[in-house]
C-alpha positions as CSV (number, residue, x, y, z in Angstrom):
1,M,19.9,31.2,-9.5
2,T,23.7,30.7,-10.3
3,V,25.2,28.9,-13.2
4,T,26.3,25.9,-11.1
5,Q,22.8,25.6,-9.6
6,T,21.2,25.7,-13.0
7,A,23.7,23.1,-14.3
8,A,23.0,20.8,-11.3
9,L,19.2,21.1,-11.9
10,V,19.6,20.3,-15.7
11,V,21.7,17.2,-15.1
12,F,19.3,16.0,-12.3
13,A,16.3,16.7,-14.5
14,C,17.7,14.8,-17.5
15,A,18.7,11.8,-15.4
16,Y,15.3,11.8,-13.7
17,F,13.6,11.9,-17.1
18,L,15.6,8.9,-18.3
19,I,14.8,7.0,-15.1
20,A,11.1,7.9,-15.4
21,T,10.8,7.0,-19.1
22,E,13.1,4.0,-18.8
23,R,14.8,5.1,-22.1
24,I,17.9,3.5,-20.6
25,H,18.5,1.3,-17.6
26,R,17.9,3.2,-14.3
27,V,21.3,2.2,-13.0
28,A,23.0,3.7,-16.2
29,A,20.9,6.8,-15.8
30,A,21.8,7.3,-12.1
31,L,25.5,6.6,-12.6
32,G,25.6,8.8,-15.7
33,G,24.0,11.6,-13.9
34,A,26.4,11.1,-10.9
35,A,29.4,11.1,-13.3
36,L,28.3,14.3,-14.9
37,M,27.9,16.0,-11.5
38,L,31.4,15.1,-10.6
39,A,32.9,15.9,-14.1
40,L,31.3,19.3,-14.1
41,G,32.6,20.1,-10.6
42,L,29.1,20.4,-9.2
43,T,30.2,18.1,-6.4
44,D,33.6,16.4,-5.7
45,G,34.9,13.1,-4.4
46,Q,35.2,14.4,-0.8
47,A,31.5,15.4,-0.7
48,A,30.3,12.4,-2.7
49,Y,32.1,9.8,-0.6
50,Y,32.5,11.3,2.8
51,S,29.9,14.1,3.4
52,E,27.2,13.2,5.9
53,H,24.6,15.5,4.2
54,A,25.7,15.6,0.5
55,G,27.3,12.2,-0.2
56,I,26.5,8.6,-0.4
57,D,24.6,7.5,2.7
58,W,26.8,4.4,3.5
59,N,24.5,3.6,6.5
60,V,21.7,3.0,4.1
61,I,23.9,1.0,1.6
62,F,25.3,-1.3,4.3
63,L,22.0,-1.7,6.0
64,L,20.5,-2.9,2.8
65,L,23.5,-5.2,2.0
66,A,23.4,-6.8,5.4
67,M,19.6,-7.3,5.5
68,M,19.7,-8.7,2.0
69,M,22.2,-11.3,3.2
70,I,20.1,-12.2,6.2
71,V,17.0,-12.5,4.1
72,G,18.9,-14.6,1.6
73,V,19.9,-17.1,4.3
74,I,16.4,-17.2,5.8
75,K,15.0,-17.9,2.3
76,R,16.9,-21.3,2.3
77,T,15.0,-22.5,5.4
78,G,11.5,-22.5,3.8
79,L,10.2,-19.9,6.3
80,F,8.7,-17.7,3.5
81,E,6.8,-20.6,2.0
82,Y,5.5,-21.4,5.5
83,L,4.3,-17.8,6.0
84,A,2.8,-17.7,2.5
85,I,0.7,-20.8,3.0
86,Y,-0.3,-19.6,6.5
87,A,-1.4,-16.1,5.3
88,V,-3.4,-17.6,2.4
89,K,-5.2,-20.1,4.8
90,R,-6.0,-17.4,7.3
91,A,-7.5,-15.3,4.6
92,R,-9.3,-18.3,3.1
93,G,-7.7,-17.7,-0.2
94,R,-9.7,-14.4,-0.9
95,P,-7.3,-12.0,-2.7
96,F,-8.5,-8.8,-1.1
97,A,-8.3,-10.4,2.3
98,V,-4.8,-11.6,1.5
99,M,-3.8,-8.0,0.4
100,T,-5.4,-6.5,3.5
101,L,-3.5,-9.0,5.8
102,L,-0.2,-8.3,4.1
103,V,-0.7,-4.5,4.1
104,V,-1.5,-4.4,7.8
105,I,1.3,-6.8,8.7
106,T,3.7,-4.6,6.7
107,A,2.6,-1.3,8.2
108,V,2.8,-2.6,11.8
109,A,6.2,-4.2,11.2
110,S,7.5,-1.0,9.6
111,A,6.6,0.9,12.7
112,A,8.5,-1.6,14.9
113,L,11.5,-2.0,12.5
114,D,12.1,0.2,9.5
115,N,10.4,0.2,6.2
116,V,13.4,-1.1,4.2
117,T,13.9,-4.1,6.5
118,T,10.2,-4.9,6.4
119,V,9.8,-4.9,2.7
120,L,12.9,-7.1,2.4
121,L,11.2,-9.6,4.7
122,I,7.7,-9.4,3.3
123,A,8.4,-9.4,-0.5
124,P,9.5,-13.1,-0.7
125,V,6.3,-14.1,1.1
126,T,4.3,-12.0,-1.4
127,F,5.9,-13.6,-4.5
128,L,5.1,-17.1,-3.1
129,V,1.5,-16.1,-2.2
130,C,0.8,-14.8,-5.6
131,E,2.5,-17.7,-7.3
132,R,0.3,-20.2,-5.3
133,L,-2.9,-18.3,-6.0
134,G,-2.1,-17.4,-9.6
135,L,-2.3,-13.6,-8.8
136,P,-0.2,-10.8,-10.3
137,P,2.4,-9.8,-7.7
138,T,2.8,-6.2,-8.8
139,P,-0.3,-4.7,-7.1
140,Y,0.5,-6.5,-3.9
141,L,4.1,-5.3,-3.9
142,I,3.1,-1.7,-4.6
143,A,0.4,-1.8,-1.8
144,E,3.0,-3.3,0.6
145,V,5.7,-0.7,0.0
146,M,3.2,2.1,0.4
147,A,1.9,0.6,3.6
148,S,5.5,0.4,4.8
149,N,6.0,4.1,4.2
150,I,2.7,4.8,6.0
151,G,3.5,2.6,9.0
152,G,7.0,3.7,9.3
153,T,5.8,7.3,9.8
154,A,4.5,6.4,13.2
155,T,7.8,5.9,15.1
156,L,11.2,7.3,15.4
157,I,12.9,4.2,13.9
158,G,10.2,3.4,11.3
159,D,11.6,5.7,8.5
160,P,15.1,7.1,8.3
161,P,14.0,10.8,7.9
162,N,12.4,10.5,11.4
163,I,15.8,9.7,12.9
164,I,17.2,12.9,11.4
165,I,14.2,14.9,12.7
166,A,14.4,13.4,16.2
167,S,18.1,14.1,16.4
168,R,17.7,17.7,15.3
169,A,14.6,18.5,17.3
170,G,15.5,16.5,20.4
171,L,12.4,14.3,20.1
172,S,11.9,10.9,21.7
173,F,10.4,7.6,20.6
174,N,7.2,8.4,22.6
175,D,6.9,11.8,21.0
176,F,6.5,10.2,17.6
177,L,4.0,7.7,18.9
178,V,1.9,10.3,20.6
179,N,1.9,12.8,17.7
180,L,2.0,10.7,14.6
181,A,0.6,7.2,15.4
182,P,-3.0,8.4,15.7
183,F,-2.9,9.8,12.2
184,V,-1.1,6.8,10.8
185,V,-3.9,4.5,12.1
186,V,-6.5,6.6,10.2
187,M,-4.4,6.8,7.1
188,L,-3.8,3.0,7.1
189,A,-7.6,2.4,7.3
190,V,-8.2,4.8,4.4
191,F,-5.4,3.2,2.4
192,V,-6.9,-0.3,2.8
193,L,-10.1,1.0,1.4
194,M,-8.2,2.7,-1.5
195,T,-6.5,-0.6,-2.4
196,R,-9.9,-2.2,-2.9
197,V,-10.5,0.4,-5.7
198,M,-7.0,0.9,-7.1
199,F,-6.2,-2.8,-7.4
200,R,-9.7,-4.3,-8.0
201,S,-8.5,-6.1,-11.2
202,A,-6.0,-8.1,-9.1
203,F,-8.6,-9.7,-6.8
204,T,-9.6,-12.7,-8.9
205,A,-8.1,-16.0,-7.8
206,H,-8.3,-19.4,-9.4
207,P,-10.6,-21.7,-7.2
208,D,-8.5,-24.7,-8.0
209,R,-5.4,-23.0,-6.8
210,V,-7.1,-21.8,-3.6
211,A,-8.3,-25.3,-2.9
212,E,-4.7,-26.6,-3.4
213,V,-3.2,-24.1,-0.9
214,M,-6.0,-24.7,1.6
215,A,-5.1,-28.4,1.6
216,L,-1.4,-27.8,2.2
217,E,0.3,-28.3,5.6
218,E,2.5,-25.3,6.2
219,R,4.9,-27.1,8.5
220,E,6.0,-29.3,5.6
221,A,7.4,-26.2,3.9
222,I,10.3,-25.9,6.5
223,R,13.4,-27.5,4.9
224,D,16.1,-26.8,7.5
225,V,15.0,-26.5,11.1
226,R,18.4,-25.9,12.5
227,L,19.2,-23.1,10.1
228,L,15.7,-21.7,10.8
229,V,16.4,-21.5,14.5
230,Q,19.8,-19.9,13.9
231,S,18.3,-17.4,11.5
232,L,15.4,-16.4,13.8
233,V,17.7,-16.0,16.8
234,V,20.0,-13.7,14.8
235,L,17.1,-11.8,13.2
236,G,15.6,-11.4,16.7
237,L,18.8,-9.9,18.0
238,V,19.1,-7.6,15.0
239,L,15.6,-6.3,15.5
240,V,16.3,-5.7,19.2
241,G,19.4,-3.9,18.2
242,F,17.4,-1.7,15.8
243,V,15.1,-0.7,18.6
244,L,17.9,-0.1,21.1
245,H,20.4,1.4,18.6
246,T,20.4,4.8,20.3
247,V,21.1,3.2,23.7
248,L,23.8,0.9,22.3
249,D,25.3,3.8,20.3
250,Y,25.4,1.6,17.1
251,E,24.1,2.7,13.8
252,P,21.3,0.4,12.4
253,S,23.7,-0.5,9.6
254,V,26.3,-1.7,12.1
255,V,23.7,-3.8,13.9
256,A,22.7,-5.4,10.6
257,L,26.2,-6.1,9.6
258,L,27.0,-7.7,12.9
259,G,23.9,-9.9,12.4
260,A,24.8,-10.9,8.9
261,G,28.3,-11.7,9.9
262,A,27.2,-13.8,12.9
263,L,24.6,-15.7,10.8
264,V,27.2,-16.6,8.1
265,T,29.6,-17.6,10.8
266,V,27.4,-19.9,12.9
267,S,25.5,-21.5,10.0
268,K,26.7,-23.8,7.3
269,V,25.8,-21.3,4.6
270,T,28.8,-20.4,2.4
271,T,29.7,-16.8,1.8
272,E,28.9,-17.2,-1.9
273,D,25.4,-18.4,-1.0
274,A,24.9,-15.7,1.5
275,I,25.6,-12.9,-1.0
276,A,23.8,-14.7,-3.9
277,D,20.5,-12.8,-3.2
278,V,22.0,-9.3,-2.8
279,E,20.4,-6.8,-5.1
280,W,23.7,-5.2,-6.4
281,E,21.9,-3.2,-9.1
282,T,19.7,-1.6,-6.4
283,L,22.7,-0.7,-4.2
284,V,24.5,0.9,-7.2
285,F,21.4,2.8,-8.2
286,F,21.2,4.2,-4.7
287,M,24.8,5.3,-4.9
288,G,24.3,7.2,-8.1
289,L,21.1,8.8,-6.8
290,F,22.8,9.9,-3.6
291,V,25.6,11.6,-5.5
292,M,23.1,13.4,-7.8
293,V,21.0,14.7,-4.9
294,G,24.2,15.5,-3.0
295,A,25.2,17.8,-5.9
296,L,21.9,19.6,-5.5
297,V,22.7,20.1,-1.8
298,E,26.3,21.2,-2.5
299,T,25.3,23.8,-5.1
300,G,22.7,25.2,-2.8
301,V,19.6,24.3,-4.9
302,I,17.7,22.5,-2.1
303,E,18.8,25.1,0.4
304,K,17.5,27.9,-1.9
305,L,14.1,26.1,-2.1
306,A,14.1,25.7,1.7
307,H,14.7,29.3,2.4
308,G,12.2,30.3,-0.3
309,L,9.7,28.3,1.8
310,A,10.6,30.3,4.9
311,D,10.3,33.7,3.1
312,A,7.0,32.7,1.6
313,T,5.2,32.1,4.9
314,G,6.1,35.5,6.4
315,G,6.3,34.1,10.0
316,H,2.7,32.8,9.9
317,L,2.7,29.4,11.7
318,L,-0.4,27.9,10.1
319,A,0.7,29.0,6.6
320,A,4.2,27.6,7.3
321,T,2.8,24.3,8.5
322,M,0.6,23.8,5.5
323,L,3.2,25.0,2.9
324,L,5.9,22.8,4.5
325,L,3.6,19.8,4.4
326,F,2.7,20.0,0.7
327,V,6.2,21.1,-0.4
328,S,7.6,18.1,1.4
329,L,5.1,15.8,-0.2
330,V,6.1,17.0,-3.6
331,L,9.9,17.3,-3.1
332,S,10.1,13.9,-1.3
333,G,8.5,12.3,-4.3
334,L,11.2,13.9,-6.6
335,V,14.3,13.2,-4.6
336,D,15.0,10.6,-1.9
337,N,13.4,11.8,1.4
338,I,16.6,11.2,3.4
339,P,18.8,14.0,1.9
340,Y,15.7,16.2,1.6
341,V,15.0,16.1,5.4
342,A,18.7,16.4,6.2
343,T,18.7,19.7,4.2
344,M,15.3,21.0,5.5
345,A,16.0,20.2,9.2
346,P,18.1,23.3,9.9
347,V,15.6,25.5,8.2
348,V,12.7,24.1,10.2
349,A,14.7,24.5,13.4
350,V,15.0,28.2,12.6
351,L,11.3,28.5,11.8
352,A,10.3,26.6,15.0
353,E,12.5,28.8,17.2
354,G,10.7,31.9,15.9
355,H,7.5,30.9,17.7
356,P,6.8,31.0,21.5
357,G,7.0,27.9,23.7
358,D,6.3,24.6,22.0
359,S,4.0,26.0,19.4
360,G,6.6,25.7,16.7
361,M,6.9,21.9,17.2
362,V,4.0,21.4,14.8
363,L,6.5,22.3,12.0
364,W,8.5,19.1,12.8
365,W,5.4,17.0,12.6
366,S,4.5,18.7,9.3
367,L,8.0,17.9,7.9
368,A,7.8,14.3,9.1
369,L,4.3,13.7,7.6
370,G,5.2,15.4,4.3
371,A,8.6,13.7,3.8
372,D,7.5,10.2,5.0
373,L,4.2,10.0,3.1
374,G,5.5,12.0,0.1
375,G,8.0,9.1,-0.3
376,N,5.0,7.2,-1.8
377,A,4.6,9.7,-4.6
378,S,7.1,8.2,-7.0
379,A,9.3,5.1,-7.5
380,V,12.4,6.9,-6.2
381,G,10.8,8.8,-3.4
382,A,11.8,6.4,-0.6
383,S,14.4,3.7,-0.1
384,A,11.8,1.0,0.3
385,N,10.3,1.8,-3.1
386,V,13.6,1.4,-4.9
387,V,14.3,-1.9,-3.0
388,V,10.9,-3.4,-4.0
389,L,11.4,-2.4,-7.6
390,G,14.8,-4.1,-7.6
391,L,13.3,-7.3,-6.1
392,A,10.5,-7.3,-8.6
393,R,12.9,-7.0,-11.5
394,R,15.0,-9.8,-10.1
395,N,11.9,-12.0,-9.7
396,G,11.0,-11.6,-13.4
397,T,8.0,-9.2,-12.8
398,P,9.5,-5.7,-13.3
399,I,7.5,-2.7,-12.1
400,S,8.0,0.4,-14.3
401,F,8.5,3.8,-12.9
402,W,5.1,5.1,-14.0
403,E,3.3,1.9,-13.0
404,F,4.3,2.7,-9.4
405,T,4.1,6.4,-9.6
406,R,0.5,6.6,-11.0
407,Y,-0.7,4.9,-7.9
408,G,1.8,6.6,-5.6
409,M,0.8,10.1,-6.6
410,V,-2.9,9.4,-5.7
411,V,-1.9,7.9,-2.3
412,A,0.5,10.9,-1.6
413,L,-2.3,13.4,-2.5
414,V,-4.8,11.7,-0.2
415,S,-2.2,11.6,2.5
416,G,-1.7,15.3,2.2
417,V,-5.5,16.0,2.1
418,L,-5.9,14.1,5.3
419,A,-2.8,15.3,7.1
420,A,-3.6,19.0,6.6
421,P,-6.9,18.9,8.7
422,Y,-5.2,16.6,11.2
423,L,-2.4,19.2,11.8
424,W,-4.9,22.1,11.9
425,L,-7.3,20.4,14.3
426,R,-4.8,18.9,16.7
427,Y,-2.3,21.8,16.9
428,F,-4.3,25.0,16.1
429,V,-7.9,24.2,17.1
430,F,-7.6,21.9,20.1
431,G,-3.8,22.3,20.8
């Protein structure tokens, strides 16, 4: 390993340690690490700001910014209060039933949209549900963000790494549905059972509060019908744009920005009010994290790890599939899964071409399962995780790095244990 690669690893490890231990604010740690990477010449301004694979992913940043604005406007209509009351009444106020309902809704929505958009929409509902029932919001938020990463695995648009994989491997929306959705359904069922054990202390509601919510009329929560109609029309168009973004040739971030601009224009909401709920700390944290991971890409650290994987398997397809799955689970928990997949995709392409016919396609599904589900392993493993932690902090109920990660590591491990036999049975035994 070269001096520059060692230096990049040391800087990243130190920043990661500070983020994990919360010795200093996570934004300060990320920006400090990014600044050191630039100061030491481990990356440069051109790569950090403009590189598609080793710089700040502006598509992610502007997608988050625009969706935060749209959610902020919707929040003013009372829709989230309506949904919160509706969900509690359908679950009859039983906390585990409430969590199950929110988890399933989140997973399904993440498959149809993307996981970041979904958690931005579902988190405000969760805060209100927990406030109404006197429940701690942290377990519900953690369960939802993990469900979003699980559900998002099922489709091409559900998780950003899948878009990268589809582009590189020439895969369609239906390819993801056919190959990954069956496993996701099983994993979601297992995850619901896991939440019953992991979060059992959060399933005690106050009977008086349950009775109060059951007596409420959810329609009375809507404060501005006109703004609600405008918001839902714009949101609906944005969601259609997400689904058709490859046909329209617009990036999801462009679709979201057009929606945010249209909503602010047609409604009476001022620009100041529209950006009042934007999580600026979260956006800045992402920028710092992207620069640090980009430095690992620029110095060849991640590529070295990727080629080490290729050499270790010796051309054996089953060994390559399993090793890729578990390496992806681990590395996607340590670094954001978007730059990880962007770096691994060329390596997987070479590995897949080395096998006859379509037999090598299993490597792409191994990469997708490992990267998407490995994003649950830590608080910084996936974009949705970081967004939810930012929302929780803003709401006055901060979730620490380790509070999230101690649950996430278990879920990621179970995901890997289930994904391995699925890949083996489907593509090597019956395939």
